[in-house]
Backbone atoms as SQL, in Angstrom:
CREATE TABLE atoms (id INTEGER PRIMARY KEY, chain TEXT, resi INTEGER, resn TEXT, atom TEXT, x REAL, y REAL, z REAL);
INSERT INTO atoms VALUES
  (1, 'A', 1, 'MET', 'N', 1.090, -1.017, -0.079),
  (2, 'A', 1, 'MET', 'CA', 0.095, -0.184, -0.206),
  (3, 'A', 1, 'MET', 'C', 0.770, 1.342, -0.035),
  (4, 'A', 2, 'SER', 'N', 0.368, 2.211, -0.730),
  (5, 'A', 2, 'SER', 'CA', 1.209, 3.362, -0.662),
  (6, 'A', 2, 'SER', 'C', 0.188, 4.688, -0.693),
  (7, 'A', 3, 'ILE', 'N', 0.843, 5.744, 0.308),
  (8, 'A', 3, 'ILE', 'CA', -0.274, 7.066, 0.009),
  (9, 'A', 3, 'ILE', 'C', 0.826, 7.966, -0.189),
  (10, 'A', 4, 'GLU', 'N', 0.220, 9.173, -0.639),
  (11, 'A', 4, 'GLU', 'CA', 0.856, 10.578, -1.122),
  (12, 'A', 4, 'GLU', 'C', 0.748, 11.484, 0.114),
  (13, 'A', 5, 'ILE', 'N', 1.975, 11.775, 0.640),
  (14, 'A', 5, 'ILE', 'CA', 2.061, 12.820, 1.555),
  (15, 'A', 5, 'ILE', 'C', 3.121, 13.779, 1.059),
  (16, 'A', 6, 'SER', 'N', 2.864, 14.959, 1.606),
  (17, 'A', 6, 'SER', 'CA', 3.986, 16.271, 1.210),
  (18, 'A', 6, 'SER', 'C', 5.409, 15.873, 1.851),
  (19, 'A', 7, 'HIS', 'N', 5.885, 16.514, 1.200),
  (20, 'A', 7, 'HIS', 'CA', 7.600, 16.297, 1.666),
  (21, 'A', 7, 'HIS', 'C', 7.830, 16.773, 3.026),
  (22, 'A', 8, 'GLU', 'N', 6.916, 17.809, 3.179),
  (23, 'A', 8, 'GLU', 'CA', 7.263, 18.550, 4.628),
  (24, 'A', 8, 'GLU', 'C', 6.833, 17.596, 5.671),
  (25, 'A', 9, 'THR', 'N', 5.582, 16.782, 5.550),
  (26, 'A', 9, 'THR', 'CA', 4.904, 15.732, 6.555),
  (27, 'A', 9, 'THR', 'C', 6.080, 14.549, 6.641),
  (28, 'A', 10, 'GLU', 'N', 6.502, 14.147, 5.290),
  (29, 'A', 10, 'GLU', 'CA', 7.208, 12.937, 5.311),
  (30, 'A', 10, 'GLU', 'C', 8.675, 13.264, 6.107),
  (31, 'A', 11, 'ALA', 'N', 8.966, 14.780, 5.850),
  (32, 'A', 11, 'ALA', 'CA', 10.588, 15.265, 6.732),
  (33, 'A', 11, 'ALA', 'C', 10.168, 14.996, 8.314),
  (34, 'A', 12, 'ARG', 'N', 8.801, 15.565, 8.694),
  (35, 'A', 12, 'ARG', 'CA', 8.498, 15.716, 9.882),
  (36, 'A', 12, 'ARG', 'C', 8.458, 14.339, 10.565),
  (37, 'A', 13, 'LEU', 'N', 7.944, 13.236, 9.781),
  (38, 'A', 13, 'LEU', 'CA', 7.800, 11.800, 10.273),
  (39, 'A', 13, 'LEU', 'C', 9.238, 11.131, 10.764),
  (40, 'A', 14, 'ALA', 'N', 10.108, 11.432, 9.281),
  (41, 'A', 14, 'ALA', 'CA', 11.331, 10.847, 9.516),
  (42, 'A', 14, 'ALA', 'C', 12.135, 11.700, 10.789),
  (43, 'A', 15, 'ASP', 'N', 11.903, 12.692, 11.111),
  (44, 'A', 15, 'ASP', 'CA', 12.857, 13.334, 12.107),
  (45, 'A', 15, 'ASP', 'C', 12.110, 12.829, 13.233),
  (46, 'A', 16, 'GLU', 'N', 10.711, 12.989, 13.507),
  (47, 'A', 16, 'GLU', 'CA', 10.281, 12.097, 14.628),
  (48, 'A', 16, 'GLU', 'C', 10.681, 10.660, 14.894),
  (49, 'A', 17, 'ALA', 'N', 10.690, 9.840, 13.806),
  (50, 'A', 17, 'ALA', 'CA', 11.040, 8.545, 13.963),
  (51, 'A', 17, 'ALA', 'C', 12.523, 8.461, 14.278),
  (52, 'A', 18, 'ARG', 'N', 13.534, 9.297, 14.015),
  (53, 'A', 18, 'ARG', 'CA', 14.867, 9.383, 14.314),
  (54, 'A', 18, 'ARG', 'C', 15.066, 9.909, 15.631),
  (55, 'A', 19, 'ARG', 'N', 14.327, 10.802, 15.898),
  (56, 'A', 19, 'ARG', 'CA', 14.188, 11.335, 17.480),
  (57, 'A', 19, 'ARG', 'C', 14.134, 10.126, 18.576),
  (58, 'A', 20, 'GLN', 'N', 13.117, 9.445, 18.157),
  (59, 'A', 20, 'GLN', 'CA', 12.673, 8.173, 19.088),
  (60, 'A', 20, 'GLN', 'C', 13.542, 7.043, 19.032),
  (61, 'A', 21, 'GLY', 'N', 14.335, 6.951, 17.793),
  (62, 'A', 21, 'GLY', 'CA', 15.048, 5.941, 17.506),
  (63, 'A', 21, 'GLY', 'C', 14.581, 4.669, 16.998),
  (64, 'A', 22, 'ILE', 'N', 13.170, 4.831, 16.312),
  (65, 'A', 22, 'ILE', 'CA', 12.585, 3.639, 15.516),
  (66, 'A', 22, 'ILE', 'C', 12.428, 4.246, 14.098),
  (67, 'A', 23, 'SER', 'N', 11.679, 3.053, 13.585),
  (68, 'A', 23, 'SER', 'CA', 11.490, 3.124, 12.018),
  (69, 'A', 23, 'SER', 'C', 10.436, 4.270, 11.903),
  (70, 'A', 24, 'VAL', 'N', 10.182, 4.728, 10.792),
  (71, 'A', 24, 'VAL', 'CA', 8.876, 5.423, 10.198),
  (72, 'A', 24, 'VAL', 'C', 7.693, 4.311, 10.394),
  (73, 'A', 25, 'ASP', 'N', 7.690, 3.362, 9.872),
  (74, 'A', 25, 'ASP', 'CA', 6.624, 2.101, 9.981),
  (75, 'A', 25, 'ASP', 'C', 6.424, 2.041, 11.685),
  (76, 'A', 26, 'ALA', 'N', 7.168, 1.779, 12.237),
  (77, 'A', 26, 'ALA', 'CA', 7.010, 1.514, 13.761),
  (78, 'A', 26, 'ALA', 'C', 6.414, 2.924, 14.457),
  (79, 'A', 27, 'LEU', 'N', 6.745, 4.117, 13.838),
  (80, 'A', 27, 'LEU', 'CA', 6.207, 5.380, 14.541),
  (81, 'A', 27, 'LEU', 'C', 4.702, 5.416, 13.926),
  (82, 'A', 28, 'LEU', 'N', 4.667, 5.184, 12.818),
  (83, 'A', 28, 'LEU', 'CA', 3.258, 5.341, 12.429),
  (84, 'A', 28, 'LEU', 'C', 2.143, 4.169, 13.243),
  (85, 'A', 29, 'GLN', 'N', 2.853, 2.756, 13.246),
  (86, 'A', 29, 'GLN', 'CA', 2.269, 1.990, 13.989),
  (87, 'A', 29, 'GLN', 'C', 1.794, 2.510, 15.451),
  (88, 'A', 30, 'ARG', 'N', 2.734, 2.941, 16.086),
  (89, 'A', 30, 'ARG', 'CA', 2.469, 3.496, 17.477),
  (90, 'A', 30, 'ARG', 'C', 1.464, 4.570, 17.444),
  (91, 'A', 31, 'ILE', 'N', 1.494, 5.506, 16.550),
  (92, 'A', 31, 'ILE', 'CA', 0.424, 6.602, 16.273),
  (93, 'A', 31, 'ILE', 'C', -0.840, 5.892, 16.078),
  (94, 'A', 32, 'ILE', 'N', -0.972, 5.159, 15.408),
  (95, 'A', 32, 'ILE', 'CA', -2.481, 4.407, 14.957),
  (96, 'A', 32, 'ILE', 'C', -2.756, 3.754, 16.514),
  (97, 'A', 33, 'ALA', 'N', -1.988, 2.987, 17.140),
  (98, 'A', 33, 'ALA', 'CA', -2.299, 2.125, 18.215),
  (99, 'A', 33, 'ALA', 'C', -2.723, 3.233, 19.317),
  (100, 'A', 34, 'GLU', 'N', -2.172, 4.232, 19.466),
  (101, 'A', 34, 'GLU', 'CA', -2.515, 5.180, 20.534),
  (102, 'A', 34, 'GLU', 'C', -3.720, 5.809, 20.253),
  (103, 'A', 35, 'ARG', 'N', -4.201, 6.146, 18.949),
  (104, 'A', 35, 'ARG', 'CA', -5.108, 6.782, 18.584),
  (105, 'A', 35, 'ARG', 'C', -6.372, 5.793, 18.881),
  (106, 'A', 36, 'ALA', 'N', -6.143, 4.489, 18.203),
  (107, 'A', 36, 'ALA', 'CA', -7.373, 3.556, 18.514),
  (108, 'A', 36, 'ALA', 'C', -7.922, 3.387, 19.938),
  (109, 'A', 37, 'ALA', 'N', -6.781, 3.310, 20.937),
  (110, 'A', 37, 'ALA', 'CA', -6.805, 3.246, 22.238),
  (111, 'A', 37, 'ALA', 'C', -7.618, 4.532, 23.035),
  (112, 'A', 38, 'SER', 'N', -7.323, 5.340, 22.364),
  (113, 'A', 38, 'SER', 'CA', -8.009, 6.708, 22.915),
  (114, 'A', 38, 'SER', 'C', -9.428, 7.255, 22.283),
  (115, 'A', 39, 'ALA', 'N', -9.878, 6.175, 21.293),
  (116, 'A', 39, 'ALA', 'CA', -11.216, 6.294, 20.599),
  (117, 'A', 39, 'ALA', 'C', -12.225, 5.949, 21.814),
  (118, 'A', 40, 'ARG', 'N', -13.440, 6.460, 21.602),
  (119, 'A', 40, 'ARG', 'CA', -14.233, 6.009, 22.608),
  (120, 'A', 40, 'ARG', 'C', -15.028, 4.791, 22.061),
  (121, 'A', 41, 'PRO', 'N', -15.177, 3.953, 22.922),
  (122, 'A', 41, 'PRO', 'CA', -15.995, 2.652, 22.555),
  (123, 'A', 41, 'PRO', 'C', -17.254, 3.036, 21.968),
  (124, 'A', 42, 'ALA', 'N', -17.700, 2.286, 21.114),
  (125, 'A', 42, 'ALA', 'CA', -19.067, 2.558, 20.408),
  (126, 'A', 42, 'ALA', 'C', -20.273, 2.194, 21.555),
  (127, 'A', 43, 'LEU', 'N', -21.207, 2.876, 21.659),
  (128, 'A', 43, 'LEU', 'CA', -22.392, 2.690, 22.585),
  (129, 'A', 43, 'LEU', 'C', -23.467, 1.613, 22.270),
  (130, 'A', 44, 'PRO', 'N', -23.787, 0.843, 22.833),
  (131, 'A', 44, 'PRO', 'CA', -24.618, -0.295, 22.673),
  (132, 'A', 44, 'PRO', 'C', -25.882, 0.151, 21.870),
  (133, 'A', 45, 'GLY', 'N', -26.060, 1.430, 21.852),
  (134, 'A', 45, 'GLY', 'CA', -27.639, 1.941, 21.158),
  (135, 'A', 45, 'GLY', 'C', -28.039, 2.931, 22.044),
  (136, 'A', 46, 'PRO', 'N', -29.409, 3.399, 21.755),
  (137, 'A', 46, 'PRO', 'CA', -29.894, 4.816, 22.465),
  (138, 'A', 46, 'PRO', 'C', -30.266, 4.500, 23.827),
  (139, 'A', 47, 'ASN', 'N', -30.326, 5.240, 24.932),
  (140, 'A', 47, 'ASN', 'CA', -30.676, 4.942, 26.354),
  (141, 'A', 47, 'ASN', 'C', -32.213, 5.094, 26.242),
  (142, 'A', 48, 'LEU', 'N', -32.888, 3.808, 26.141),
  (143, 'A', 48, 'LEU', 'CA', -34.077, 4.162, 25.950),
  (144, 'A', 48, 'LEU', 'C', -34.801, 3.489, 27.799),
  (145, 'A', 49, 'PRO', 'N', -36.143, 4.112, 27.898),
  (146, 'A', 49, 'PRO', 'CA', -36.700, 3.844, 29.434),
  (147, 'A', 49, 'PRO', 'C', -37.374, 2.343, 29.539),
  (148, 'A', 50, 'VAL', 'N', -37.289, 2.026, 30.527),
  (149, 'A', 50, 'VAL', 'CA', -37.648, 0.459, 30.903),
  (150, 'A', 50, 'VAL', 'C', -38.632, 0.658, 31.974),
  (151, 'A', 51, 'TRP', 'N', -39.919, 0.368, 31.227),
  (152, 'A', 51, 'TRP', 'CA', -40.866, 0.428, 32.193),
  (153, 'A', 51, 'TRP', 'C', -41.531, -1.194, 32.841),
  (154, 'A', 52, 'HIS', 'N', -41.444, -1.180, 34.138),
  (155, 'A', 52, 'HIS', 'CA', -41.738, -2.434, 34.605),
  (156, 'A', 52, 'HIS', 'C', -43.308, -2.340, 35.067),
  (157, 'A', 53, 'LEU', 'N', -44.096, -2.962, 34.271),
  (158, 'A', 53, 'LEU', 'CA', -45.385, -3.001, 34.305),
  (159, 'A', 53, 'LEU', 'C', -45.950, -4.215, 35.201),
  (160, 'A', 54, 'GLY', 'N', -45.193, -5.032, 35.486),
  (161, 'A', 54, 'GLY', 'CA', -45.490, -6.080, 36.275),
  (162, 'A', 54, 'GLY', 'C', -45.849, -7.276, 35.098),
  (163, 'A', 55, 'ILE', 'N', -46.436, -8.283, 35.681),
  (164, 'A', 55, 'ILE', 'CA', -46.554, -9.694, 34.800),
  (165, 'A', 55, 'ILE', 'C', -47.706, -9.457, 33.826),
  (166, 'A', 56, 'THR', 'N', -47.539, -9.665, 32.614),
  (167, 'A', 56, 'THR', 'CA', -48.496, -9.491, 31.680),
  (168, 'A', 56, 'THR', 'C', -48.400, -10.823, 30.756),
  (169, 'A', 57, 'ARG', 'N', -49.728, -10.973, 30.166),
  (170, 'A', 57, 'ARG', 'CA', -49.747, -12.177, 29.305),
  (171, 'A', 57, 'ARG', 'C', -49.082, -11.912, 27.985),
  (172, 'A', 58, 'ALA', 'N', -49.227, -12.704, 27.271),
  (173, 'A', 58, 'ALA', 'CA', -48.527, -12.488, 25.859),
  (174, 'A', 58, 'ALA', 'C', -49.469, -11.529, 25.150),
  (175, 'A', 59, 'ILE', 'N', -48.809, -10.896, 24.122),
  (176, 'A', 59, 'ILE', 'CA', -49.570, -9.517, 23.663),
  (177, 'A', 59, 'ILE', 'C', -49.572, -10.047, 22.165),
  (178, 'A', 60, 'HIS', 'N', -50.600, -9.719, 21.679),
  (179, 'A', 60, 'HIS', 'CA', -50.768, -10.230, 20.017),
  (180, 'A', 60, 'HIS', 'C', -51.418, -8.892, 19.291),
  (181, 'A', 61, 'ARG', 'N', -51.224, -9.099, 18.408),
  (182, 'A', 61, 'ARG', 'CA', -51.280, -7.842, 17.123),
  (183, 'A', 61, 'ARG', 'C', -53.000, -7.046, 17.479),
  (184, 'A', 62, 'ARG', 'N', -53.966, -8.280, 17.861),
  (185, 'A', 62, 'ARG', 'CA', -55.264, -7.594, 18.023),
  (186, 'A', 62, 'ARG', 'C', -55.289, -6.989, 19.135),
  (187, 'A', 63, 'ASP', 'N', -54.257, -6.986, 20.243),
  (188, 'A', 63, 'ASP', 'CA', -54.272, -6.223, 21.479),
  (189, 'A', 63, 'ASP', 'C', -53.614, -4.726, 21.223),
  (190, 'A', 64, 'ILE', 'N', -53.217, -4.606, 20.169),
  (191, 'A', 64, 'ILE', 'CA', -52.546, -3.485, 19.809),
  (192, 'A', 64, 'ILE', 'C', -53.211, -2.740, 18.804),
  (193, 'A', 65, 'TYR', 'N', -53.555, -3.318, 17.759),
  (194, 'A', 65, 'TYR', 'CA', -54.062, -2.558, 16.702),
  (195, 'A', 65, 'TYR', 'C', -55.550, -3.178, 16.394),
  (196, 'A', 66, 'ASP', 'N', -56.427, -2.284, 15.983),
  (197, 'A', 66, 'ASP', 'CA', -57.822, -2.763, 15.729),
  (198, 'A', 66, 'ASP', 'C', -58.038, -3.247, 14.261),
  (199, 'A', 67, 'ASP', 'N', -57.311, -3.509, 13.476),
  (200, 'A', 67, 'ASP', 'CA', -57.305, -3.897, 12.229),
  (201, 'A', 67, 'ASP', 'C', -57.039, -5.428, 12.323),
  (202, 'A', 68, 'ALA', 'N', -56.958, -5.735, 13.042),
  (203, 'A', 68, 'ALA', 'CA', -56.768, -7.552, 13.198),
  (204, 'A', 68, 'ALA', 'C', -58.353, -8.388, 13.112),
  (205, 'A', 69, 'ARG', 'N', -58.191, -9.312, 12.657),
  (206, 'A', 69, 'ARG', 'CA', -59.641, -10.132, 12.260),
  (207, 'A', 69, 'ARG', 'C', -59.834, -10.920, 13.605);
C-alpha cells in the first residue's frame, strides 16, 4: 500500500522517528495504536426507558391494533 504525503510531512515523520530511535513504520504503528486506544467505545444503542409494568400475558397484534380479524 502506498499513500501520497507532502515532503514536509514526510520529513517531520522521519525526524520524529529518528528522535525516538525507531523506524517510520514503527512510529506510524505507534500513532495508530495510541489513536485506537483513545477512541471512545461504541455505545450499544440509544438509552431507552424501561417500564416495569408487572406480569402480563402474551401480547398479540389484535391487542395493539384494531385492524386484526
